[in-house]
C-alpha positions in Angstrom: -17.3 -0.7 -18.1 -17.7 3.0 -17.4 -14.5 4.6 -16.1 -14.9 8.2 -14.9 -12.5 10.5 -16.8 -12.0 12.8 -13.9 -10.8 10.1 -11.4 -7.4 11.4 -10.1 -6.0 7.8 -10.1 -6.2 7.9 -13.9 -4.0 11.0 -14.1 -1.0 9.2 -15.7 0.6 8.8 -19.1 -0.1 5.3 -20.4 2.7 3.4 -22.2 2.4 3.7 -26.0 3.6 0.7 -27.9 5.8 1.8 -30.8 4.5 -1.2 -32.9 1.3 -2.5 -31.2 0.3 -6.1 -31.8 -3.0 -7.8 -31.3 -2.2 -8.7 -27.7 -0.6 -5.4 -26.8 -1.9 -3.7 -23.7 -3.1 -0.4 -25.1 -3.7 2.8 -23.2 -7.5 2.2 -22.7 -6.8 -1.2 -21.2 -4.0 0.3 -19.0 -6.5 2.9 -17.7 -9.1 0.2 -17.1 -6.5 -1.9 -15.2 -5.5 1.0 -13.0 -9.1 1.8 -12.3 -9.9 -1.8 -11.3 -6.8 -2.0 -9.2 -7.9 1.1 -7.3 -11.3 -0.5 -6.8 -10.2 -3.9 -5.8 -6.6 -3.6 -4.4 -5.8 -7.0 -5.9 -3.6 -7.2 -9.0 -4.9 -10.6 -10.2 -8.5 -9.5 -9.9 -7.9 -6.3 -11.8 -6.0 -8.1 -14.5 -8.8 -10.6 -14.9 -11.4 -7.8 -15.1 -9.5 -6.3 -18.1 -8.7 -9.6 -19.7 -4.9 -9.6 -19.4 -2.5 -11.8 -17.5 -0.7 -10.5 -14.5 2.6 -11.6 -16.2 1.9 -9.4 -19.2 1.0 -6.4 -16.9 4.1 -6.9 -14.8 6.2 -7.0 -18.0 4.6 -3.8 -19.2 5.2 -2.2 -15.9 9.0 -2.9 -16.2 9.4 -1.6 -19.7 11.4 1.6 -20.3 8.8 4.4 -20.9 6.2 2.8 -18.6 7.4 4.7 -15.5 4.2 6.7 -15.2 2.1 3.5 -15.6 4.2 2.0 -12.7 3.6 5.1 -10.6 -0.1 5.0 -11.2 -0.1 1.2 -10.4 1.5 1.9 -7.0 -0.9 4.7 -6.3 -3.9 2.6 -7.3 -2.7 -0.3 -5.2 -2.5 2.0 -2.2 -6.0 3.2 -2.8 -7.2 -0.3 -3.2 -5.5 -1.4 0.0 -7.2 1.5 1.9 -10.5 0.5 0.4 -10.0 -3.1 1.4 -9.1 -2.1 4.9 -12.2 0.1 5.2 -14.4 -2.7 4.0 -12.8 -5.2 6.4 -13.2 -2.7 9.3 -16.8 -2.0 8.5 -17.5 -5.7 8.2 -15.8 -6.4 11.5 -17.6 -3.6 13.3 -21.0 -4.6 11.8 -20.7 -8.3 12.5 -18.9 -7.9 15.7 -21.8 -5.8 17.1 -24.1 -8.7 16.6 -21.8 -11.7 17.0 -18.7 -11.3 19.2 -17.1 -14.4 17.6 -17.4 -13.1 14.1 -14.2 -11.6 12.7 -12.4 -12.1 16.0 -9.0 -11.4 14.5 -10.2 -8.2 12.9 -11.8 -7.1 16.1 -8.5 -7.8 18.0 -6.5 -5.8 15.4 -8.9 -2.9 15.8 -8.6 -3.0 19.5 -4.8 -3.2 19.5 -3.6 -1.6 16.3 -2.5 1.6 18.0 -0.9 -0.1 21.0 2.6 0.9 19.6 1.7 4.6 19.6 3.5 6.6 22.3 2.5 9.9 23.9 5.2 12.3 22.9 5.1 13.8 26.5 6.4 10.4 27.8 9.5 10.4 25.5 12.6 11.4 27.5 16.1 10.1 27.9 15.9 6.4 28.9 12.6 5.8 27.1 12.9 3.1 24.4 11.8 5.5 21.7 14.2 8.3 22.7 17.0 5.7 22.7 16.1 4.5 19.3 16.0 8.0 17.8 19.3 8.8 19.4 20.8 5.6 17.8 19.4 6.5 14.4 20.8 10.0 14.5 24.2 9.3 16.1 24.8 5.7 15.3 25.4 5.0 19.0 23.1 3.7 21.7 22.9 6.2 24.7 24.7 3.8 27.0 27.7 3.5 24.7 30.7 5.8 25.1 32.5 7.5 22.2 34.5 4.3 21.3 31.3 2.3 20.8 32.0 0.2 23.9 29.2 -0.2 26.4 29.5 1.4 29.8 30.1 -1.0 32.7 
């Protein structure tokens, strides 16, 4: 498997085993795993591609000195998730254009995924978002007095 040396997701310090054994996950395998994880977004699939168990990889991730490997893992997983989302959206759009029943759930998510977004010009006292922000900053809901008791 050819792994490009200049891929930014591979910019991490692999864990170096002080006394490597035959089944140790060496730096080249760690790099291959991170690369596959960024390509697939699925830990089990990336582990299978590099011939290691997910249990062994999770153990390595938790070892002292493997913090940069863990950071690269998280970054690769995010890249993989974005890649999967792009593929799913492309598939839904392509198939949905020809068959409205295909990928109905993905099409629904596409249609409604920004329904929670709010125009900032609408946020004023009394708006649910204004109330929520007020509560997060002050610890009180706008309709509570200083004692924390609700107004009647």
